[in-house]
N, CA, C and O atoms as a printed pandas DataFrame, in Angstrom:
     atom_number atom_name residue_name chain_id  residue_number  x_coord  y_coord  z_coord
0              1         N          UNK        A               1    8.268    8.357    3.757
1              2        CA          UNK        A               1    9.078    8.475    2.993
2              3         C          UNK        A               1    8.925   10.303    3.438
3              4         O          UNK        A               1    9.968   10.956    3.464
4              5         N          UNK        A               2    8.136   10.713    3.630
5              6        CA          UNK        A               2    8.851   12.014    4.528
6              7         C          UNK        A               2    7.230   13.056    3.389
7              8         O          UNK        A               2    6.476   12.757    2.464
8              9         N          UNK        A               3    7.444   14.082    4.127
9             10        CA          UNK        A               3    6.336   15.194    3.862
10            11         C          UNK        A               3    7.160   15.955    2.318
11            12         O          UNK        A               3    8.301   16.389    2.474
12            13         N          UNK        A               4    6.526   16.057    0.960
13            14        CA          UNK        A               4    7.097   17.272    0.204
14            15         C          UNK        A               4    6.131   18.349    0.569
15            16         O          UNK        A               4    5.080   18.373    1.210
16            17         N          UNK        A               5    7.184   19.638   -0.351
17            18        CA          UNK        A               5    6.734   20.946   -0.093
18            19         C          UNK        A               5    5.602   21.012   -0.693
19            20         O          UNK        A               5    5.390   20.059   -1.443
20            21         N          UNK        A               6    4.849   21.745   -0.639
21            22        CA          UNK        A               6    3.208   22.134   -1.576
22            23         C          UNK        A               6    3.578   22.083   -2.997
23            24         O          UNK        A               6    3.187   21.194   -3.754
24            25         N          UNK        A               7    4.402   23.137   -3.371
25            26        CA          UNK        A               7    4.910   22.844   -4.448
26            27         C          UNK        A               7    5.574   21.657   -5.402
27            28         O          UNK        A               7    5.660   21.845   -6.615
28            29         N          UNK        A               8    6.082   20.308   -4.734
29            30        CA          UNK        A               8    6.241   19.565   -4.829
30            31         C          UNK        A               8    5.102   18.667   -5.312
31            32         O          UNK        A               8    4.984   18.123   -6.410
32            33         N          UNK        A               9    4.153   18.624   -4.072
33            34        CA          UNK        A               9    3.093   17.809   -4.227
34            35         C          UNK        A               9    2.196   18.399   -4.923
35            36         O          UNK        A               9    1.159   17.739   -4.982
36            37         N          UNK        A              10    2.154   19.971   -5.814
37            38        CA          UNK        A              10    1.079   20.137   -6.408
38            39         C          UNK        A              10    1.785   19.944   -7.736
39            40         O          UNK        A              10    1.012   19.971   -8.693
40            41         N          UNK        A              11    2.949   19.774   -8.004
41            42        CA          UNK        A              11    3.462   19.226   -9.985
42            43         C          UNK        A              11    3.141   17.942   -9.421
43            44         O          UNK        A              11    3.187   17.240  -10.431
44            45         N          UNK        A              12    2.951   17.447   -8.806
45            46        CA          UNK        A              12    3.074   15.794   -9.024
46            47         C          UNK        A              12    1.495   15.951   -9.182
47            48         O          UNK        A              12    0.931   15.797  -10.265
48            49         N          UNK        A              13    1.018   16.183   -8.321
49            50        CA          UNK        A              13   -1.001   15.898   -8.785
50            51         C          UNK        A              13   -1.077   16.469  -10.256
51            52         O          UNK        A              13   -1.804   15.732  -10.923
52            53         N          UNK        A              14   -0.779   17.102  -10.698
53            54        CA          UNK        A              14   -1.367   17.771  -11.881
54            55         C          UNK        A              14   -0.558   17.043  -12.672
55            56         O          UNK        A              14   -1.239   16.761  -13.659
56            57         N          UNK        A              15    0.667   16.518  -12.803
57            58        CA          UNK        A              15    1.251   15.502  -13.593
58            59         C          UNK        A              15    0.705   13.999  -13.349
59            60         O          UNK        A              15    1.104   13.043  -14.015
60            61         N          UNK        A              16   -0.035   13.927  -12.551
61            62        CA          UNK        A              16   -0.892   12.463  -12.233
62            63         C          UNK        A              16   -2.327   12.811  -12.797
63            64         O          UNK        A              16   -3.133   11.990  -13.234
64            65         N          UNK        A              17   -2.438   13.693  -12.740
65            66        CA          UNK        A              17   -4.047   14.138  -13.770
66            67         C          UNK        A              17   -3.834   13.928  -14.797
67            68         O          UNK        A              17   -4.603   13.163  -15.380
68            69         N          UNK        A              18   -2.511   14.590  -15.636
69            70        CA          UNK        A              18   -2.640   14.657  -16.925
70            71         C          UNK        A              18   -2.439   13.053  -17.188
71            72         O          UNK        A              18   -3.080   12.701  -18.178
72            73         N          UNK        A              19   -1.797   12.111  -16.631
73            74        CA          UNK        A              19   -1.552   10.755  -16.751
74            75         C          UNK        A              19   -2.817   10.171  -16.622
75            76         O          UNK        A              19   -3.001    9.401  -17.565
76            77         N          UNK        A              20   -3.987   10.222  -15.673
77            78        CA          UNK        A              20   -5.166    9.804  -15.932
78            79         C          UNK        A              20   -5.480   10.123  -16.915
79            80         O          UNK        A              20   -5.723    9.172  -17.658
80            81         N          UNK        A              21   -5.641   11.295  -17.440
81            82        CA          UNK        A              21   -6.166   11.656  -19.136
82            83         C          UNK        A              21   -5.587   10.877  -20.249
83            84         O          UNK        A              21   -6.074   10.733  -21.370
84            85         N          UNK        A              22   -4.487   10.397  -19.791
85            86        CA          UNK        A              22   -3.820    9.554  -20.967
86            87         C          UNK        A              22   -4.451    8.245  -20.880
87            88         O          UNK        A              22   -4.885    7.835  -21.957
88            89         N          UNK        A              23   -4.606    7.513  -19.911
89            90        CA          UNK        A              23   -4.835    5.985  -19.595
90            91         C          UNK        A              23   -6.412    6.413  -19.923
91            92         O          UNK        A              23   -6.681    5.801  -20.956
92            93         N          UNK        A              24   -7.418    7.082  -19.567
93            94        CA          UNK        A              24   -8.492    7.412  -20.328
94            95         C          UNK        A              24   -8.762    7.183  -21.930
95            96         O          UNK        A              24   -9.697    6.749  -22.603
96            97         N          UNK        A              25   -7.577    7.656  -22.159
97            98        CA          UNK        A              25   -7.622    7.831  -23.802
98            99         C          UNK        A              25   -7.199    6.690  -24.188
99           100         O          UNK        A              25   -7.614    6.265  -25.267
100          101         N          UNK        A              26   -6.185    5.837  -23.339
101          102        CA          UNK        A              26   -5.886    4.578  -23.727
102          103         C          UNK        A              26   -7.106    3.884  -23.552
103          104         O          UNK        A              26   -7.299    3.059  -24.446
104          105         N          UNK        A              27   -7.797    3.933  -22.881
105          106        CA          UNK        A              27   -9.063    2.891  -22.660
106          107         C          UNK        A              27   -9.897    3.278  -23.864
107          108         O          UNK        A              27  -10.064    2.303  -24.597
108          109         N          UNK        A              28  -10.422    4.285  -24.267
109          110        CA          UNK        A              28  -10.852    4.946  -25.429
110          111         C          UNK        A              28  -10.088    4.240  -26.602
111          112         O          UNK        A              28  -10.802    3.630  -27.399
112          113         N          UNK        A              29   -9.110    4.238  -26.758
113          114        CA          UNK        A              29   -8.085    3.416  -28.103
114          115         C          UNK        A              29   -8.713    1.457  -27.933
115          116         O          UNK        A              29   -9.159    0.612  -28.709
116          117         N          UNK        A              30   -8.448    1.516  -26.753
117          118        CA          UNK        A              30   -8.902   -0.152  -27.158
118          119         C          UNK        A              30  -10.238   -0.252  -27.289
119          120         O          UNK        A              30  -10.495   -1.026  -28.211
120          121         N          UNK        A              31  -11.157    0.165  -26.802
121          122        CA          UNK        A              31  -12.574    0.119  -27.582
122          123         C          UNK        A              31  -12.699    0.399  -28.753
123          124         O          UNK        A              31  -13.488   -0.267  -29.423
124          125         N          UNK        A              32  -11.927    1.517  -29.380
125          126        CA          UNK        A              32  -11.752    1.564  -30.910
126          127         C          UNK        A              32  -11.376    1.214  -31.300
127          128         O          UNK        A              32  -11.049    1.614  -32.417
128          129         N          UNK        A              33  -10.888   -0.306  -30.635
129          130        CA          UNK        A              33   -9.953   -1.445  -31.637
130          131         C          UNK        A              33   -8.721   -0.413  -32.551
131          132         O          UNK        A              33   -8.544   -0.851  -33.688
132          133         N          UNK        A              34   -8.054    0.588  -32.287
133          134        CA          UNK        A              34   -7.126    1.486  -32.478
134          135         C          UNK        A              34   -5.792    0.456  -32.798
135          136         O          UNK        A              34   -5.541   -0.593  -32.205
136          137         N          UNK        A              35   -5.027    1.067  -33.903
137          138        CA          UNK        A              35   -3.445    0.039  -34.527
138          139         C          UNK        A              35   -2.980    0.075  -33.056
139          140         O          UNK        A              35   -2.789    0.928  -32.189
140          141         N          UNK        A              36   -2.876   -1.476  -33.216
141          142        CA          UNK        A              36   -1.047   -1.617  -31.766
142          143         C          UNK        A              36   -0.456   -0.783  -31.832
143          144         O          UNK        A              36   -0.637    0.148  -31.047
144          145         N          UNK        A              37    0.387   -0.743  -32.667
145          146        CA          UNK        A              37    1.355    0.547  -32.158
146          147         C          UNK        A              37    0.801    1.786  -31.582
147          148         O          UNK        A              37    1.423    2.158  -30.587
148          149         N          UNK        A              38   -0.064    2.434  -31.883
149          150        CA          UNK        A              38   -0.175    3.579  -31.582
150          151         C          UNK        A              38   -0.316    3.462  -29.963
151          152         O          UNK        A              38    0.252    4.219  -29.177
152          153         N          UNK        A              39   -1.392    2.103  -29.507
153          154        CA          UNK        A              39   -1.347    1.545  -28.266
154          155         C          UNK        A              39   -0.822    1.968  -27.237
155          156         O          UNK        A              39   -1.159    2.592  -26.230
156          157         N          UNK        A              40    0.999    1.050  -28.112
157          158        CA          UNK        A              40    2.391    0.904  -27.471
158          159         C          UNK        A              40    2.715    2.101  -27.267
159          160         O          UNK        A              40    3.200    2.282  -26.150
160          161         N          UNK        A              41    2.600    3.393  -28.201
161          162        CA          UNK        A              41    3.355    4.745  -28.043
162          163         C          UNK        A              41    2.612    5.058  -26.738
163          164         O          UNK        A              41    3.205    5.634  -25.826
164          165         N          UNK        A              42    1.703    4.799  -26.661
165          166        CA          UNK        A              42    1.078    5.786  -25.503
166          167         C          UNK        A              42    0.951    5.320  -24.084
167          168         O          UNK        A              42    0.825    6.025  -23.083
168          169         N          UNK        A              43    1.013    3.833  -24.176
169          170        CA          UNK        A              43    1.531    3.088  -22.912
170          171         C          UNK        A              43    2.484    3.473  -22.569
171          172         O          UNK        A              43    2.547    3.870  -21.405
172          173         N          UNK        A              44    3.912    3.545  -23.604
173          174        CA          UNK        A              44    5.278    3.886  -23.007
174          175         C          UNK        A              44    4.916    5.278  -22.816
175          176         O          UNK        A              44    5.255    5.665  -21.698
176          177         N          UNK        A              45    4.311    6.219  -23.565
177          178        CA          UNK        A              45    4.439    7.534  -22.913
178          179         C          UNK        A              45    3.889    7.905  -21.425
179          180         O          UNK        A              45    4.511    8.661  -20.679
180          181         N          UNK        A              46    2.632    7.276  -21.072
181          182        CA          UNK        A              46    2.108    7.059  -19.653
182          183         C          UNK        A              46    3.221    6.449  -18.848
183          184         O          UNK        A              46    3.697    7.077  -17.902
184          185         N          UNK        A              47    3.665    5.236  -19.184
185          186        CA          UNK        A              47    5.082    4.705  -18.223
186          187         C          UNK        A              47    6.071    5.838  -18.348
187          188         O          UNK        A              47    6.762    6.244  -17.414
188          189         N          UNK        A              48    6.080    6.193  -19.260
189          190        CA          UNK        A              48    7.465    7.369  -18.941
190          191         C          UNK        A              48    6.957    8.566  -17.811
191          192         O          UNK        A              48    7.687    8.929  -16.888
192          193         N          UNK        A              49    5.550    9.125  -18.054
193          194        CA          UNK        A              49    5.328   10.210  -17.498
194          195         C          UNK        A              49    5.308    9.393  -15.950
195          196         O          UNK        A              49    5.345   10.296  -15.114
196          197         N          UNK        A              50    5.289    8.809  -15.644
197          198        CA          UNK        A              50    4.863    7.802  -13.859
198          199         C          UNK        A              50    6.033    8.290  -13.464
199          200         O          UNK        A              50    6.257    9.122  -12.585
200          201         N          UNK        A              51    7.153    7.423  -14.534
201          202        CA          UNK        A              51    8.776    7.634  -13.949
202          203         C          UNK        A              51    8.779    8.814  -13.670
203          204         O          UNK        A              51    9.204    8.892  -12.518
204          205         N          UNK        A              52    8.522    9.913  -14.104
205          206        CA          UNK        A              52    9.116   11.507  -14.030
206          207         C          UNK        A              52    8.654   11.401  -12.836
207          208         O          UNK        A              52    9.525   11.669  -12.009
208          209         N          UNK        A              53    7.309   11.028  -12.226
209          210        CA          UNK        A              53    6.844   11.593  -11.387
210          211         C          UNK        A              53    7.069   10.616  -10.129
211          212         O          UNK        A              53    6.262   10.692   -9.203
212          213         N          UNK        A              54    7.979    9.833  -10.069
213          214        CA          UNK        A              54    8.342    9.048   -9.058
214          215         C          UNK        A              54    9.940    9.172   -8.804
215          216         O          UNK        A              54   10.548    8.738   -7.826
216          217         N          UNK        A              55   10.411    9.786   -9.785
217          218        CA          UNK        A              55   11.496   10.035   -9.961
218          219         C          UNK        A              55   11.813   11.707   -9.130
219          220         O          UNK        A              55   12.851   11.949   -8.513
220          221         N          UNK        A              56   10.750   12.621   -9.295
221          222        CA          UNK        A              56   10.872   14.075   -9.036
222          223         C          UNK        A              56   10.251   14.056   -7.435
223          224         O          UNK        A              56   10.589   14.925   -6.631
224          225         N          UNK        A              57    9.129   12.758   -7.011
225          226        CA          UNK        A              57    9.093   12.634   -5.821
226          227         C          UNK        A              57   10.153   12.281   -4.877
227          228         O          UNK        A              57   10.396   13.015   -3.919
228          229         N          UNK        A              58   11.028   10.812   -5.169
229          230        CA          UNK        A              58   12.385   10.212   -4.498
230          231         C          UNK        A              58   13.497   11.085   -4.371
231          232         O          UNK        A              58   14.400   10.944   -3.546
232          233         N          UNK        A              59   13.380   12.226   -5.429
233          234        CA          UNK        A              59   14.405   13.195   -5.262
234          235         C          UNK        A              59   14.175   13.892   -4.098
235          236         O          UNK        A              59   15.026   13.802   -3.214
236          237         N          UNK        A              60   13.039   14.677   -3.889
237          238        CA          UNK        A              60   12.372   15.609   -2.915
238          239         C          UNK        A              60   12.691   15.259   -1.511
239          240         O          UNK        A              60   13.084   15.993   -0.604
240          241         N          UNK        A              61   12.345   13.493   -1.516
241          242        CA          UNK        A              61   12.730   12.801   -0.176
242          243         C          UNK        A              61   13.971   12.440    0.015
243          244         O          UNK        A              61   14.140   12.036    1.165
244          245         N          UNK        A              62   15.202   12.411   -0.840
245          246        CA          UNK        A              62   16.664   12.306   -1.015
246          247         C          UNK        A              62   16.683   14.077   -0.069
247          248         O          UNK        A              62   16.823   14.195    1.148
248          249         N          UNK        A              63   16.490   15.307   -1.126
249          250        CA          UNK        A              63   16.713   15.949   -0.444
250          251         C          UNK        A              63   16.771   16.658    0.633
251          252         O          UNK        A              63   17.607   17.468    1.035
252          253         N          UNK        A              64   15.232   16.049    1.306
253          254        CA          UNK        A              64   15.007   16.353    2.665
254          255         C          UNK        A              64   15.731   15.396    3.827
255          256         O          UNK        A              64   15.874   15.841    4.965
256          257         N          UNK        A              65   16.210   13.960    3.444
257          258        CA          UNK        A              65   16.979   13.023    3.778
258          259         C          UNK        A              65   18.480   13.841    4.312
259          260         O          UNK        A              65   18.759   13.864    5.511
260          261         N          UNK        A              66   19.302   14.436    3.356
261          262        CA          UNK        A              66   20.337   14.843    3.224
262          263         C          UNK        A              66   20.117   16.241    4.349
263          264         O          UNK        A              66   20.748   16.276    5.406
264          265         N          UNK        A              67   19.314   17.155    4.020
265          266        CA          UNK        A              67   19.257   18.293    4.858
266          267         C          UNK        A              67   18.828   17.828    6.459
267          268         O          UNK        A              67   19.270   18.631    7.281
268          269         N          UNK        A              68   18.193   16.891    6.954
269          270        CA          UNK        A              68   17.753   16.005    8.203
270          271         C          UNK        A              68   19.353   16.106    8.224
271          272         O          UNK        A              68   19.916   17.170    8.479
272          273         N          UNK        A              69   19.996   14.999    7.957
273          274        CA          UNK        A              69   21.255   14.607    8.090
274          275         C          UNK        A              69   22.552   15.645    8.634
275          276         O          UNK        A              69   23.288   15.545    9.615
276          277         N          UNK        A              70   22.477   16.685    7.526
277          278        CA          UNK        A              70   23.313   17.761    7.900
278          279         C          UNK        A              70   22.677   18.497    8.988
279          280         O          UNK        A              70   23.479   19.118    9.685
280          281         N          UNK        A              71   21.489   18.589    9.308
281          282        CA          UNK        A              71   21.342   19.186   10.718
282          283         C          UNK        A              71   20.954   18.353   12.049
283          284         O          UNK        A              71   20.221   18.459   13.032
284          285         N          UNK        A              72   22.063   17.299   11.376
285          286        CA          UNK        A              72   22.030   15.797   12.956
286          287         C          UNK        A              72   20.649   15.406   13.140
287          288         O          UNK        A              72   20.183   14.744   14.068
288          289         N          UNK        A              73   20.231   15.754   12.437
289          290        CA          UNK        A              73   18.440   14.909   13.195
290          291         C          UNK        A              73   18.598   13.216   12.608
291          292         O          UNK        A              73   18.942   12.800   11.502
292          293         N          UNK        A              74   18.222   12.548   13.750
293          294        CA          UNK        A              74   17.900   11.331   13.369
294          295         C          UNK        A              74   16.779   10.753   12.266
295          296         O          UNK        A              74   15.775   11.291   11.800
296          297         N          UNK        A              75   17.362    9.456   12.048
297          298        CA          UNK        A              75   16.334    8.871   11.099
298          299         C          UNK        A              75   16.680    9.202    9.869
299          300         O          UNK        A              75   16.004    8.559    9.066
300          301         N          UNK        A              76   17.691   10.166    9.186
301          302        CA          UNK        A              76   18.275   10.464    8.140
302          303         C          UNK        A              76   18.731    9.154    7.385
303          304         O          UNK        A              76   18.126    8.743    6.395
304          305         N          UNK        A              77   19.846    8.523    7.922
305          306        CA          UNK        A              77   20.383    7.226    7.094
306          307         C          UNK        A              77   19.828    6.021    6.836
307          308         O          UNK        A              77   20.232    5.206    6.006
308          309         N          UNK        A              78   18.706    5.895    7.705
309          310        CA          UNK        A              78   17.532    5.010    7.720
310          311         C          UNK        A              78   16.544    5.528    6.556
311          312         O          UNK        A              78   16.081    4.663    5.813
312          313         N          UNK        A              79   16.134    7.067    6.310
313          314        CA          UNK        A              79   15.388    7.122    5.383
314          315         C          UNK        A              79   15.976    7.114    4.179
315          316         O          UNK        A              79   15.219    6.908    3.231
316          317         N          UNK        A              80   16.965    7.257    3.977
317          318        CA          UNK        A              80   17.888    7.590    2.700
318          319         C          UNK        A              80   17.745    6.178    2.247
319          320         O          UNK        A              80   17.179    6.081    1.158
320          321         N          UNK        A              81   18.163    4.903    2.878
321          322        CA          UNK        A              81   18.289    3.942    2.203
322          323         C          UNK        A              81   16.655    3.359    2.482
323          324         O          UNK        A              81   16.560    2.174    2.162
324          325         N          UNK        A              82   15.493    3.904    2.961
325          326        CA          UNK        A              82   14.157    3.488    2.131
326          327         C          UNK        A              82   14.281    3.930    1.176
327          328         O          UNK        A              82   14.239    3.140    0.233
328          329         N          UNK        A              83   14.515    5.485    0.840
329          330        CA          UNK        A              83   14.257    6.008   -0.816
330          331         C          UNK        A              83   15.019    5.096   -1.653
331          332         O          UNK        A              83   14.386    4.601   -2.585
332          333         N          UNK        A              84   16.700    4.638   -1.480
333          334        CA          UNK        A              84   16.864    4.325   -1.842
334          335         C          UNK        A              84   16.685    2.878   -2.528
335          336         O          UNK        A              84   17.091    2.614   -3.660
336          337         N          UNK        A              85   16.003    1.965   -1.657
337          338        CA          UNK        A              85   15.186    0.899   -2.068
338          339         C          UNK        A              85   14.075    1.593   -3.004
339          340         O          UNK        A              85   14.082    1.102   -4.133
340          341         N          UNK        A              86   13.148    2.583   -2.824
341          342        CA          UNK        A              86   12.084    2.807   -3.319
342          343         C          UNK        A              86   12.357    3.611   -4.558
343          344         O          UNK        A              86   11.488    4.187   -5.213
344          345         N          UNK        A              87   13.986    3.593   -4.888
345          346        CA          UNK        A              87   14.098    4.072   -6.116
346          347         C          UNK        A              87   14.539    2.886   -7.052
347          348         O          UNK        A              87   14.211    3.024   -8.231
348          349         N          UNK        A              88   15.040    2.055   -6.811
349          350        CA          UNK        A              88   15.287    0.735   -7.440
350          351         C          UNK        A              88   14.122   -0.287   -7.878
351          352         O          UNK        A              88   14.138   -1.159   -8.746
352          353         N          UNK        A              89   13.490   -0.040   -7.327
353          354        CA          UNK        A              89   12.144   -0.462   -7.873
354          355         C          UNK        A              89   11.364    0.334   -9.383
355          356         O          UNK        A              89   10.428    0.136  -10.157
356          357         N          UNK        A              90   12.247    1.118   -9.192
357          358        CA          UNK        A              90   11.445    1.625  -10.745
358          359         C          UNK        A              90   12.313    1.055  -12.212
359          360         O          UNK        A              90   12.008    1.328  -13.373
360          361         N          UNK        A              91   13.676    0.034  -11.657
361          362        CA          UNK        A              91   14.061   -0.757  -12.578
362          363         C          UNK        A              91   13.139   -1.686  -13.441
363          364         O          UNK        A              91   13.629   -2.410  -14.307
């Protein structure tokens, strides 16, 4: 998909670490046999957080693709279609 700038990668790593903590919390909740509603709420929050990371990365990739296209570099259109398919996986 291409390289992301260091700031995009840093923010994504931070978010993924938070999500990792959420998932560990979910495992504890299961072990403690917590209420189903609480578990589902936390699962929904983790899924939303993962979607947010994915959308940010796709957005950064699209920006890079458009810049390449504007600069006349090859592979811009192919990269765009790859990103488009990746985005559609989130449905």
